[in-house]
C-alpha positions, 0 to 999 in steps of 0.5 A: 402282450407286455405289461407297461411298467412305466411310472407316472414320472417316466411317462411324463419324461417320455412324453414331455410335460403337458401344458396346464389347463387353459394352455396347449403345447405350441407346434414347432415352427421357426418362431417356437424354435427361436424362443425355445432356443433362447430359453434353453440358452439362458438355462445353460447359463443357469447350469454353468452358475448353479447346480440345477437339475435338467429342466423340461422346457415347453413353449405354450399358447393360451387356449381362449375360451378354456377356463384356467386357474384363477388369476392365470389369464395373463400368465406369460410363463409358469413352472411346476413348484420344485418339479423341474419344468418351465413353460413360456408363452409363445407370444414372447418369441420376439422379446429381447434377451433383456426381457426373457432373462428375468422371466426365465429366472423367475420360473427357474426359481419356482421350478428348482427351489419351489420359491413362492412369489414375493412382492418385496423382490423384483425377481420373484414378484408376480408382476414381471418388472424390468431388471438389469442382468446384474440385478437378475443374477444377484437375486438368483444367487440369493435363491439358488446358491 
């Protein structure tokens, strides 16, 4: 009989980050894989542009009928503030790269630098707005360089 010496961080890394209250990790299927691959492709672009740590990516679903954090009922993505994990809602599987890039960039800023929401910045606004790719990268330069 051995002693489990894994720290909490090691257990999370081994088991993956669980979804937050009111969300559940989505089972892997074609749609989930497609969205996860699209998110990871964007994150690889971030890794090529900025010095960011490895990110844990999860595709999650909103669990209806389960109370979540206040104001989180319409959340399409979330990240651990400075904790290097990003969760994106699975119903975004059919969204284009033009829609995913601002969402993933927003969550990366939370995940890597613990940047709070900022109504005066299109990227960090709590409401996702359409942005050109150039606008996204310029905003990310401000936060991640």
